[in-house]
A tleap script that builds the chain and sets N, CA, C and O, in Angstrom:
source leaprc.protein.ff14SB
mol = sequence {
  NMET ALA GLU SER GLY PRO SER ASP LEU ALA
  GLY ASP ALA PRO ALA SER GLY VAL PRO SER
  TRP TRP PRO TYR ALA ALA GLU TRP PRO GLY
  TRP HIE VAL TRP ARG GLY ILE SER GLY LEU
  VAL TYR ALA ARG ARG LEU ASN THR SER PRO
  PRO ILE VAL VAL ARG GLY GLU ASP ALA VAL
  ASP LEU ARG ASP ALA ILE ARG ARG GLU GLU
  PHE LEU ARG SER CCYS
}
set mol.1.N position { -2.388 -7.360 -14.589 }
set mol.1.CA position { -2.742 -5.655 -14.901 }
set mol.1.C position { -2.803 -5.188 -13.101 }
set mol.1.O position { -3.244 -5.773 -12.112 }
set mol.2.N position { -2.192 -3.984 -13.287 }
set mol.2.CA position { -2.240 -3.381 -11.807 }
set mol.2.C position { -3.639 -2.744 -11.660 }
set mol.2.O position { -4.298 -2.206 -12.550 }
set mol.3.N position { -3.957 -2.910 -10.378 }
set mol.3.CA position { -5.149 -2.283 -10.005 }
set mol.3.C position { -5.060 -0.803 -9.887 }
set mol.3.O position { -4.025 -0.214 -9.574 }
set mol.4.N position { -6.176 -0.243 -10.148 }
set mol.4.CA position { -6.469 1.113 -10.170 }
set mol.4.C position { -6.886 1.753 -8.946 }
set mol.4.O position { -7.926 1.306 -8.462 }
set mol.5.N position { -6.309 2.706 -8.327 }
set mol.5.CA position { -6.612 3.328 -7.031 }
set mol.5.C position { -6.958 4.627 -7.171 }
set mol.5.O position { -6.994 5.020 -8.337 }
set mol.6.N position { -7.289 5.598 -6.120 }
set mol.6.CA position { -7.242 6.698 -5.973 }
set mol.6.C position { -6.018 7.613 -6.568 }
set mol.6.O position { -6.028 8.650 -7.231 }
set mol.7.N position { -4.995 6.821 -6.069 }
set mol.7.CA position { -3.655 7.759 -6.516 }
set mol.7.C position { -3.387 7.706 -7.724 }
set mol.7.O position { -2.861 8.676 -8.269 }
set mol.8.N position { -3.717 6.440 -8.490 }
set mol.8.CA position { -3.542 6.399 -10.028 }
set mol.8.C position { -4.154 7.345 -10.757 }
set mol.8.O position { -3.688 7.938 -11.729 }
set mol.9.N position { -5.479 7.502 -10.138 }
set mol.9.CA position { -6.533 8.648 -10.966 }
set mol.9.C position { -5.948 10.009 -10.779 }
set mol.9.O position { -6.168 10.809 -11.688 }
set mol.10.N position { -5.298 10.378 -9.840 }
set mol.10.CA position { -4.943 11.513 -9.659 }
set mol.10.C position { -3.462 11.955 -10.112 }
set mol.10.O position { -2.852 12.982 -9.812 }
set mol.11.N position { -3.090 10.945 -10.873 }
set mol.11.CA position { -1.661 10.954 -11.731 }
set mol.11.C position { -0.355 10.737 -10.522 }
set mol.11.O position { 0.755 11.239 -10.702 }
set mol.12.N position { -0.613 10.122 -9.605 }
set mol.12.CA position { 0.416 10.054 -8.623 }
set mol.12.C position { 1.151 8.867 -8.989 }
set mol.12.O position { 2.276 8.840 -8.488 }
set mol.13.N position { 0.859 7.900 -9.696 }
set mol.13.CA position { 1.622 6.883 -9.914 }
set mol.13.C position { 2.102 6.604 -11.242 }
set mol.13.O position { 1.284 6.563 -12.161 }
set mol.14.N position { 3.649 6.355 -11.514 }
set mol.14.CA position { 4.336 6.155 -12.878 }
set mol.14.C position { 3.787 4.928 -13.456 }
set mol.14.O position { 3.043 4.159 -12.847 }
set mol.15.N position { 4.145 4.799 -14.530 }
set mol.15.CA position { 3.902 3.843 -15.441 }
set mol.15.C position { 4.221 2.236 -14.816 }
set mol.15.O position { 3.641 1.218 -15.196 }
set mol.16.N position { 5.140 2.298 -13.918 }
set mol.16.CA position { 5.281 0.985 -13.081 }
set mol.16.C position { 4.384 0.639 -12.224 }
set mol.16.O position { 4.469 -0.469 -11.695 }
set mol.17.N position { 3.231 1.606 -11.875 }
set mol.17.CA position { 2.060 1.402 -10.843 }
set mol.17.C position { 2.357 1.608 -9.557 }
set mol.17.O position { 1.525 1.307 -8.701 }
set mol.18.N position { 3.656 2.184 -9.187 }
set mol.18.CA position { 4.140 2.332 -7.757 }
set mol.18.C position { 4.018 3.805 -7.404 }
set mol.18.O position { 4.915 4.398 -8.002 }
set mol.19.N position { 3.374 4.537 -6.773 }
set mol.19.CA position { 3.250 5.912 -6.419 }
set mol.19.C position { 4.688 6.487 -6.112 }
set mol.19.O position { 5.554 5.735 -5.664 }
set mol.20.N position { 4.888 7.549 -6.305 }
set mol.20.CA position { 6.083 8.111 -6.090 }
set mol.20.C position { 6.235 8.261 -4.953 }
set mol.20.O position { 7.430 8.256 -4.659 }
set mol.21.N position { 5.384 8.439 -3.890 }
set mol.21.CA position { 5.496 8.679 -2.435 }
set mol.21.C position { 5.764 7.256 -1.876 }
set mol.21.O position { 5.796 7.295 -0.646 }
set mol.22.N position { 5.942 6.160 -2.318 }
set mol.22.CA position { 6.105 5.175 -1.545 }
set mol.22.C position { 7.281 4.641 -1.985 }
set mol.22.O position { 7.201 4.075 -3.075 }
set mol.23.N position { 8.468 4.657 -1.396 }
set mol.23.CA position { 9.760 4.213 -1.593 }
set mol.23.C position { 10.062 2.813 -0.987 }
set mol.23.O position { 11.197 2.338 -0.995 }
set mol.24.N position { 9.011 2.198 -0.475 }
set mol.24.CA position { 9.311 0.788 0.075 }
set mol.24.C position { 8.736 -0.337 -1.008 }
set mol.24.O position { 8.436 -1.445 -0.564 }
set mol.25.N position { 8.607 -0.103 -2.196 }
set mol.25.CA position { 7.927 -1.072 -2.985 }
set mol.25.C position { 8.632 -2.416 -3.113 }
set mol.25.O position { 8.108 -3.530 -3.089 }
set mol.26.N position { 10.273 -2.016 -3.292 }
set mol.26.CA position { 10.910 -3.365 -3.320 }
set mol.26.C position { 10.849 -4.022 -1.980 }
set mol.26.O position { 10.850 -5.251 -2.039 }
set mol.27.N position { 10.804 -3.573 -0.956 }
set mol.27.CA position { 10.901 -4.147 0.633 }
set mol.27.C position { 9.406 -4.970 0.688 }
set mol.27.O position { 9.418 -6.078 1.225 }
set mol.28.N position { 8.098 -4.441 0.134 }
set mol.28.CA position { 6.903 -5.028 0.066 }
set mol.28.C position { 6.429 -5.278 -1.122 }
set mol.28.O position { 5.480 -4.536 -1.377 }
set mol.29.N position { 6.718 -6.097 -2.057 }
set mol.29.CA position { 6.141 -6.366 -3.428 }
set mol.29.C position { 4.792 -6.897 -3.340 }
set mol.29.O position { 3.995 -6.586 -4.225 }
set mol.30.N position { 4.353 -7.820 -2.188 }
set mol.30.CA position { 2.921 -8.299 -2.299 }
set mol.30.C position { 1.960 -7.263 -1.611 }
set mol.30.O position { 0.885 -7.681 -1.179 }
set mol.31.N position { 2.309 -5.842 -1.476 }
set mol.31.CA position { 1.379 -5.080 -1.230 }
set mol.31.C position { 0.904 -4.100 -2.212 }
set mol.31.O position { 1.800 -3.649 -2.926 }
set mol.32.N position { -0.273 -3.658 -2.429 }
set mol.32.CA position { -0.663 -2.508 -3.298 }
set mol.32.C position { -1.131 -1.318 -2.395 }
set mol.32.O position { -2.065 -1.453 -1.605 }
set mol.33.N position { -0.364 -0.016 -2.563 }
set mol.33.CA position { -0.646 0.925 -1.887 }
set mol.33.C position { -1.336 2.073 -2.834 }
set mol.33.O position { -1.176 2.220 -4.046 }
set mol.34.N position { -2.132 2.829 -1.957 }
set mol.34.CA position { -2.780 3.938 -2.520 }
set mol.34.C position { -3.190 5.029 -1.773 }
set mol.34.O position { -3.369 4.693 -0.602 }
set mol.35.N position { -3.446 6.382 -2.011 }
set mol.35.CA position { -3.471 7.386 -0.998 }
set mol.35.C position { -5.040 7.757 -1.218 }
set mol.35.O position { -5.519 8.099 -2.299 }
set mol.36.N position { -5.769 7.624 0.034 }
set mol.36.CA position { -7.183 7.850 0.178 }
set mol.36.C position { -7.452 9.100 -0.064 }
set mol.36.O position { -6.544 9.911 -0.250 }
set mol.37.N position { -8.863 9.467 -0.100 }
set mol.37.CA position { -9.430 10.807 -0.517 }
set mol.37.C position { -9.081 11.828 0.979 }
set mol.37.O position { -8.947 13.047 0.869 }
set mol.38.N position { -8.989 11.246 2.082 }
set mol.38.CA position { -9.043 11.880 3.191 }
set mol.38.C position { -7.567 12.104 3.579 }
set mol.38.O position { -7.316 12.616 4.670 }
set mol.39.N position { -6.521 11.722 2.688 }
set mol.39.CA position { -5.199 11.846 2.949 }
set mol.39.C position { -4.511 10.909 3.468 }
set mol.39.O position { -3.282 10.870 3.403 }
set mol.40.N position { -5.387 9.864 4.166 }
set mol.40.CA position { -4.259 8.769 4.798 }
set mol.40.C position { -3.940 7.854 3.535 }
set mol.40.O position { -4.553 7.916 2.469 }
set mol.41.N position { -2.955 7.055 3.804 }
set mol.41.CA position { -2.562 6.185 2.809 }
set mol.41.C position { -2.795 4.857 3.208 }
set mol.41.O position { -2.643 4.455 4.362 }
set mol.42.N position { -3.220 4.068 2.104 }
set mol.42.CA position { -3.650 2.538 2.563 }
set mol.42.C position { -2.662 1.545 1.901 }
set mol.42.O position { -1.844 1.879 1.043 }
set mol.43.N position { -2.813 0.357 2.359 }
set mol.43.CA position { -2.216 -1.044 1.748 }
set mol.43.C position { -3.115 -2.144 1.698 }
set mol.43.O position { -4.012 -2.185 2.540 }
set mol.44.N position { -3.024 -2.982 0.901 }
set mol.44.CA position { -3.710 -4.132 0.881 }
set mol.44.C position { -2.675 -5.362 0.362 }
set mol.44.O position { -1.879 -5.253 -0.570 }
set mol.45.N position { -2.873 -6.489 1.149 }
set mol.45.CA position { -2.066 -7.484 0.555 }
set mol.45.C position { -2.570 -8.136 -0.366 }
set mol.45.O position { -3.738 -8.470 -0.168 }
set mol.46.N position { -2.078 -8.470 -1.393 }
set mol.46.CA position { -2.264 -9.189 -2.540 }
set mol.46.C position { -2.890 -10.500 -2.075 }
set mol.46.O position { -2.611 -11.040 -1.005 }
set mol.47.N position { -3.671 -10.918 -2.878 }
set mol.47.CA position { -4.165 -12.486 -2.886 }
set mol.47.C position { -4.332 -13.236 -1.248 }
set mol.47.O position { -3.812 -14.284 -0.865 }
set mol.48.N position { -5.138 -12.400 -0.564 }
set mol.48.CA position { -5.678 -12.701 0.702 }
set mol.48.C position { -7.151 -12.877 0.765 }
set mol.48.O position { -7.871 -12.194 0.036 }
set mol.49.N position { -7.614 -13.692 1.534 }
set mol.49.CA position { -8.927 -13.861 1.753 }
set mol.49.C position { -9.271 -14.225 3.307 }
set mol.49.O position { -9.165 -15.401 3.656 }
set mol.50.N position { -9.615 -13.394 4.091 }
set mol.50.CA position { -10.438 -12.195 3.677 }
set mol.50.C position { -9.183 -11.059 3.075 }
set mol.50.O position { -7.994 -11.373 3.029 }
set mol.51.N position { -9.607 -9.993 2.731 }
set mol.51.CA position { -8.714 -8.838 2.474 }
set mol.51.C position { -7.886 -8.347 3.572 }
set mol.51.O position { -8.535 -8.157 4.601 }
set mol.52.N position { -6.659 -8.091 3.648 }
set mol.52.CA position { -5.940 -7.453 4.562 }
set mol.52.C position { -5.511 -5.984 4.281 }
set mol.52.O position { -4.567 -5.771 3.520 }
set mol.53.N position { -6.078 -5.130 4.783 }
set mol.53.CA position { -5.712 -3.491 4.272 }
set mol.53.C position { -5.293 -3.016 6.170 }
set mol.53.O position { -5.721 -3.284 7.293 }
set mol.54.N position { -4.273 -2.230 5.566 }
set mol.54.CA position { -3.886 -1.339 6.956 }
set mol.54.C position { -3.674 0.099 6.449 }
set mol.54.O position { -3.452 0.255 5.248 }
set mol.55.N position { -3.723 1.125 7.244 }
set mol.55.CA position { -3.498 2.334 6.834 }
set mol.55.C position { -2.707 3.192 7.971 }
set mol.55.O position { -2.544 2.869 9.148 }
set mol.56.N position { -2.252 4.390 7.298 }
set mol.56.CA position { -1.357 5.022 7.982 }
set mol.56.C position { -1.451 6.656 7.522 }
set mol.56.O position { -2.090 7.064 6.552 }
set mol.57.N position { -0.700 7.441 8.408 }
set mol.57.CA position { -0.688 9.127 7.858 }
set mol.57.C position { 0.089 9.252 7.060 }
set mol.57.O position { -0.216 10.155 6.281 }
set mol.58.N position { 1.213 8.664 6.790 }
set mol.58.CA position { 2.362 8.790 5.601 }
set mol.58.C position { 3.028 7.394 5.315 }
set mol.58.O position { 2.569 6.405 5.886 }
set mol.59.N position { 3.936 7.293 4.579 }
set mol.59.CA position { 4.519 6.137 4.250 }
set mol.59.C position { 5.270 5.778 5.017 }
set mol.59.O position { 5.602 4.624 4.747 }
set mol.60.N position { 5.855 6.233 6.062 }
set mol.60.CA position { 6.694 5.610 7.218 }
set mol.60.C position { 5.683 4.938 8.013 }
set mol.60.O position { 5.947 3.793 8.380 }
set mol.61.N position { 4.452 5.506 8.379 }
set mol.61.CA position { 3.263 4.810 9.274 }
set mol.61.C position { 3.218 4.035 8.476 }
set mol.61.O position { 3.872 3.030 8.754 }
set mol.62.N position { 2.586 4.014 7.289 }
set mol.62.CA position { 2.034 2.516 6.373 }
set mol.62.C position { 3.045 1.622 6.472 }
set mol.62.O position { 2.722 0.471 6.766 }
set mol.63.N position { 4.464 1.927 6.258 }
set mol.63.CA position { 5.387 0.917 6.349 }
set mol.63.C position { 5.315 -0.033 7.755 }
set mol.63.O position { 5.374 -1.263 7.753 }
set mol.64.N position { 5.187 0.742 8.836 }
set mol.64.CA position { 5.150 0.168 10.058 }
set mol.64.C position { 4.056 -0.652 10.372 }
set mol.64.O position { 4.121 -1.579 11.180 }
set mol.65.N position { 2.857 -0.265 9.625 }
set mol.65.CA position { 1.561 -0.871 9.759 }
set mol.65.C position { 1.671 -2.320 8.963 }
set mol.65.O position { 1.135 -3.321 9.440 }
set mol.66.N position { 2.274 -2.354 7.937 }
set mol.66.CA position { 2.580 -3.512 7.204 }
set mol.66.C position { 3.723 -4.486 7.836 }
set mol.66.O position { 3.737 -5.706 7.668 }
set mol.67.N position { 4.468 -3.911 8.426 }
set mol.67.CA position { 5.515 -4.895 9.305 }
set mol.67.C position { 4.763 -5.476 10.398 }
set mol.67.O position { 4.699 -6.698 10.531 }
set mol.68.N position { 4.146 -4.603 11.249 }
set mol.68.CA position { 3.119 -5.274 12.084 }
set mol.68.C position { 2.210 -6.363 11.783 }
set mol.68.O position { 2.017 -7.314 12.541 }
set mol.69.N position { 1.625 -6.185 10.585 }
set mol.69.CA position { 0.681 -7.190 9.986 }
set mol.69.C position { 1.461 -8.428 9.670 }
set mol.69.O position { 1.156 -9.571 10.011 }
set mol.70.N position { 2.651 -8.008 8.878 }
set mol.70.CA position { 3.360 -9.340 8.363 }
set mol.70.C position { 3.757 -10.174 9.615 }
set mol.70.O position { 3.511 -11.380 9.647 }
set mol.71.N position { 4.336 -9.569 10.589 }
set mol.71.CA position { 4.663 -10.297 11.764 }
set mol.71.C position { 3.518 -11.095 12.282 }
set mol.71.O position { 3.631 -12.308 12.462 }
set mol.72.N position { 2.301 -10.375 12.551 }
set mol.72.CA position { 1.061 -11.133 13.036 }
set mol.72.C position { 0.996 -12.357 12.173 }
set mol.72.O position { 0.777 -13.411 12.769 }
set mol.73.N position { 1.165 -12.404 10.731 }
set mol.73.CA position { 0.742 -13.401 10.016 }
set mol.73.C position { 2.006 -14.510 9.971 }
set mol.73.O position { 2.016 -15.554 9.320 }
set mol.74.N position { 2.977 -14.038 10.768 }
set mol.74.CA position { 4.041 -15.126 10.750 }
set mol.74.C position { 4.250 -16.007 11.912 }
set mol.74.O position { 4.996 -16.985 11.964 }
set mol.75.N position { 3.312 -15.419 13.056 }
set mol.75.CA position { 3.358 -16.065 14.405 }
set mol.75.C position { 2.158 -17.389 14.430 }
set mol.75.O position { 2.013 -18.071 15.444 }
savepdb mol mol.pdb
quit
């Protein structure tokens, strides 16, 4: 079952659970994304402890933050 986030509550996510503003879902399937109340977008890497959360101003900025985090994890 997909987690519910603020974007889901706002009707921003279709039945697939992927918000319409996030075109990179196929590239980053291990990440759950949502739009915060402040307008920033967030992503959380699934199944990590402690949780890994990144944020950005838009989808491209968030994608870049995910790339940086994945690079750091691979080192």
